TILONU-375225 format. One record per atom (N, C-alpha, C): residue number from 1; residue in one letter; atom name; x negated, y, z. Coordinates in pm, 1 decimal. Layout:
! TILONU-375225
  seq  type  atom      east     north        up
  NUM     A    CA         X         Y         Z
...
//
This chain:
! TILONU-375225
  seq  type  atom      east     north        up
    1     M     N    -663.5     617.8    1258.2
    1     M    CA    -746.1     457.3    1235.3
    1     M     C    -633.7     434.6    1140.0
    2     K     N    -707.2     427.5     997.2
    2     K    CA    -596.9     297.4     950.7
    2     K     C    -651.7     172.4     940.5
    3     V     N    -548.1      62.8     941.1
    3     V    CA    -536.0     -68.5    1001.7
    3     V     C    -481.9    -120.4     837.4
    4     G     N    -556.0    -251.7     806.9
    4     G    CA    -504.0    -292.6     708.3
    4     G     C    -496.5    -459.4     776.5
    5     F     N    -376.7    -517.1     731.2
    5     F    CA    -363.1    -664.9     798.5
    5     F     C    -327.4    -711.9     686.7
    6     I     N    -384.1    -890.9     663.3
    6     I    CA    -398.2    -965.7     549.2
    6     I     C    -319.8   -1066.1     616.0
    7     G     N    -219.1   -1101.8     560.5
    7     G    CA    -175.2   -1256.9     619.7
    7     G     C     -56.9   -1183.2     678.9
    8     L     N      89.1   -1248.8     667.4
    8     L    CA     207.9   -1198.9     667.6
    8     L     C     261.6   -1348.0     749.3
    9     G     N     224.3   -1445.3     777.6
    9     G    CA     312.1   -1553.7     797.3
    9     G     C     353.9   -1546.9     965.1
   10     S     N     379.4   -1707.0     971.2
   10     S    CA     419.7   -1651.3    1109.8
   10     S     C     326.6   -1589.2    1200.2
   11     A     N     255.8   -1613.1    1260.9
   11     A    CA     162.0   -1547.1    1337.4
   11     A     C     102.4   -1438.9    1304.5
   12     G     N      40.3   -1402.8    1162.1
   12     G    CA      38.3   -1298.8    1153.2
   12     G     C     127.4   -1191.4    1138.7
   13     G     N     248.6   -1236.6    1060.1
   13     G    CA     369.5   -1131.9    1065.1
   13     G     C     439.0   -1063.6    1234.0
   14     S     N     389.7   -1184.0    1329.0
   14     S    CA     402.1   -1107.2    1455.6
   14     S     C     334.5   -1003.8    1501.3
   15     L     N     234.3   -1042.0    1451.6
   15     L    CA      92.4    -972.2    1502.0
   15     L     C      84.8    -814.6    1442.0
   16     A     N      96.1    -819.2    1293.4
   16     A    CA     133.1    -720.2    1240.2
   16     A     C     227.8    -623.2    1284.2
   17     G     N     363.3    -709.6    1304.7
   17     G    CA     504.0    -626.4    1338.1
   17     G     C     449.0    -540.8    1465.1
   18     T     N     364.1    -588.1    1572.3
   18     T    CA     361.9    -533.0    1684.6
   18     T     C     303.5    -391.9    1619.3
   19     L     N     207.9    -416.0    1556.4
   19     L    CA     104.9    -280.5    1520.0
   19     L     C     225.2    -164.0    1475.3
   20     L     N     264.4    -239.9    1409.8
   20     L    CA     396.1    -161.7    1340.9
   20     L     C     490.1     -71.0    1410.0
   21     R     N     508.7    -125.6    1493.9
   21     R    CA     634.3     -67.4    1589.8
   21     R     C     548.8      33.8    1715.7
   22     N     N     408.5      -7.0    1719.7
   22     N    CA     375.9      84.2    1776.9
   22     N     C     323.4     202.3    1715.7
   23     G     N     324.5     259.2    1615.0
   23     G    CA     304.6     369.2    1535.0
   23     G     C     170.9     379.3    1463.4
   24     I     N     127.0     194.0    1452.9
   24     I    CA     -28.7     231.6    1395.0
   24     I     C     -25.7     248.4    1229.6
   25     D     N     -96.5     320.0    1172.2
   25     D    CA     -84.9     363.5    1008.7
   25     D     C    -139.9     199.6     959.2
   26     L     N     -37.7     135.4     897.9
   26     L    CA     -48.7       1.9     877.8
   26     L     C       7.9     -32.6     716.7
   27     T     N    -162.2     -61.6     689.9
   27     T    CA    -182.5    -128.6     524.9
   27     T     C    -169.0    -299.5     534.9
   28     V     N     -53.5    -355.2     423.3
   28     V    CA     -60.3    -509.1     473.3
   28     V     C    -100.3    -567.7     328.1
   29     F     N     -94.6    -681.2     322.5
   29     F    CA    -154.6    -739.1     202.9
   29     F     C     -77.8    -915.3     246.8
   30     D     N     -11.2   -1003.3     142.8
   30     D    CA     -21.0   -1105.5     145.9
   30     D     C      19.3   -1160.8     -15.7
   31     L     N     -10.8   -1283.9     -20.1
   31     L    CA      53.1   -1332.7    -168.0
   31     L     C     177.5   -1360.2    -169.1
   32     D     N     225.6   -1377.2     -78.9
   32     D    CA     380.7   -1386.9     -57.4
   32     D     C     481.6   -1221.5     -95.6
   33     A     N     503.8   -1186.8    -179.6
   33     A    CA     557.4   -1037.8    -198.3
   33     A     C     641.3   -1000.2    -116.9
   34     A     N     755.4   -1122.6     -78.3
   34     A    CA     879.6   -1089.1      -3.8
   34     A     C     819.5   -1063.4     141.8
   35     L     N     711.2   -1067.7     180.3
   35     L    CA     678.4   -1090.4     303.0
   35     L     C     624.4    -922.3     293.3
   36     V     N     541.1    -862.4     214.0
   36     V    CA     522.7    -761.1     206.6
   36     V     C     614.4    -643.4     195.5
   37     D     N     719.2    -668.1     105.6
   37     D    CA     849.0    -600.6      89.3
   37     D     C     923.0    -571.8     253.2
   38     G     N     892.3    -705.8     315.2
   38     G    CA     987.7    -648.3     463.2
   38     G     C     886.7    -559.8     521.7
   39     F     N     765.5    -554.4     537.7
   39     F    CA     705.4    -497.7     610.5
   39     F     C     713.9    -354.0     546.3
   40     V     N     706.6    -319.6     381.6
   40     V    CA     703.6    -176.6     348.8
   40     V     C     824.0    -120.6     373.6
   41     A     N     909.9    -177.7     384.8
   41     A    CA    1114.0    -171.4     419.1
   41     A     C    1071.2     -78.8     525.0
   42     R     N     973.6    -136.1     660.0
   42     R    CA    1017.0    -124.5     793.7
   42     R     C     894.1     -17.1     823.8
   43     G     N     802.5      71.7     715.0
   43     G    CA     705.8     182.2     720.2
   43     G     C     565.1     120.5     693.0
   44     A     N     538.1      35.7     690.6
   44     A    CA     409.2     -20.0     626.5
   44     A     C     325.5      19.1     468.7
   45     K     N     261.6      19.8     484.2
   45     K    CA     192.0      71.4     310.9
   45     K     C     184.0     -82.9     228.3
   46     R     N     172.2     -58.9     112.3
   46     R    CA     161.6    -191.4      67.6
   46     R     C      -3.4    -185.4     -19.2
   47     G     N     -85.8    -283.5      22.3
   47     G    CA    -193.5    -318.2     -19.9
   47     G     C    -164.8    -362.1    -180.5
   48     A     N    -260.8    -318.4    -278.6
   48     A    CA    -255.4    -361.8    -416.2
   48     A     C    -317.6    -476.8    -409.0
   49     S     N    -448.7    -512.9    -363.5
   49     S    CA    -504.2    -632.4    -313.8
   49     S     C    -587.5    -636.4    -181.9
   50     S     N    -635.6    -769.6    -157.8
   50     S    CA    -707.5    -750.3     -50.0
   50     S     C    -839.0    -660.6     -48.7
   51     A     N    -898.5    -693.6    -145.8
   51     A    CA   -1058.1    -574.1    -185.8
   51     A     C    -979.5    -472.7    -159.6
   52     G     N    -901.7    -398.4    -260.7
   52     G    CA    -856.2    -241.5    -244.0
   52     G     C    -751.9    -254.8     -92.7
   53     L     N    -718.0    -312.4     -15.0
   53     L    CA    -709.4    -297.5      99.8
   53     L     C    -847.8    -258.9     222.2
   54     M     N    -914.8    -358.7     189.2
   54     M    CA   -1050.2    -305.1     279.2
   54     M     C   -1122.1    -187.9     224.4
   55     R     N   -1093.8    -156.2     101.9
   55     R    CA   -1164.9     -43.9      87.1
   55     R     C   -1115.0      91.5     146.0
   56     E     N    -983.6      82.4     185.8
   56     E    CA    -907.7     188.4     219.7
   56     E     C    -871.1     189.2     361.2
   57     C     N    -877.0      93.3     416.3
   57     C    CA    -848.5     114.1     556.4
   57     C     C    -997.4      94.0     647.6
   58     D     N    -997.4     169.9     778.0
   58     D    CA   -1146.8     164.4     874.0
   58     D     C   -1116.3      29.5     918.4
   59     V     N   -1005.8     -45.9     970.4
   59     V    CA   -1042.6    -155.1    1033.0
   59     V     C    -947.9    -282.9     937.1
   60     V     N    -999.4    -410.3     922.6
   60     V    CA    -882.4    -482.7     852.9
   60     V     C    -887.1    -644.2     929.8
   61     V     N    -771.2    -684.1     988.8
   61     V    CA    -745.0    -789.0    1037.4
   61     V     C    -697.7    -899.2     968.1
   62     T     N    -719.3    -983.4    1006.3
   62     T    CA    -690.5   -1129.8     875.4
   62     T     C    -605.2   -1239.5     979.2
   63     C     N    -526.5   -1298.0     905.5
   63     C    CA    -470.6   -1405.5     987.3
   63     C     C    -418.1   -1481.3     881.4
   64     L     N    -493.4   -1556.4     814.9
   64     L    CA    -501.2   -1691.1     768.9
   64     L     C    -472.6   -1874.9     798.6
   65     P     N    -431.7   -1900.0     715.9
   65     P    CA    -392.2   -2065.4     750.7
   65     P     C    -536.1   -2121.5     742.9
   66     S     N    -639.0   -2139.0     652.8
   66     S    CA    -763.6   -2189.1     690.6
   66     S     C    -884.3   -2107.0     638.0
   67     P     N    -977.6   -2131.9     660.0
   67     P    CA   -1066.2   -2100.8     614.8
   67     P     C   -1108.8   -2035.6     492.3
   68     K     N   -1046.0   -2150.2     402.4
   68     K    CA   -1063.2   -2104.3     274.7
   68     K     C   -1020.2   -1976.1     212.4
//
């Protein structure tokens, strides 16, 4: 199963990190490219966009700062 994660801030980064450490096939996206780079360096795939990530993954988790 391919899992996508959008939002790698304080809470999202911790949750996505747990998925990655447990061997989940993880694709990540965040507006902060440095956060994405850190996950890619640890084995995650880079999502080109939030829409692209949603098309490529079976399940998508979002952890965003507000409903906007």
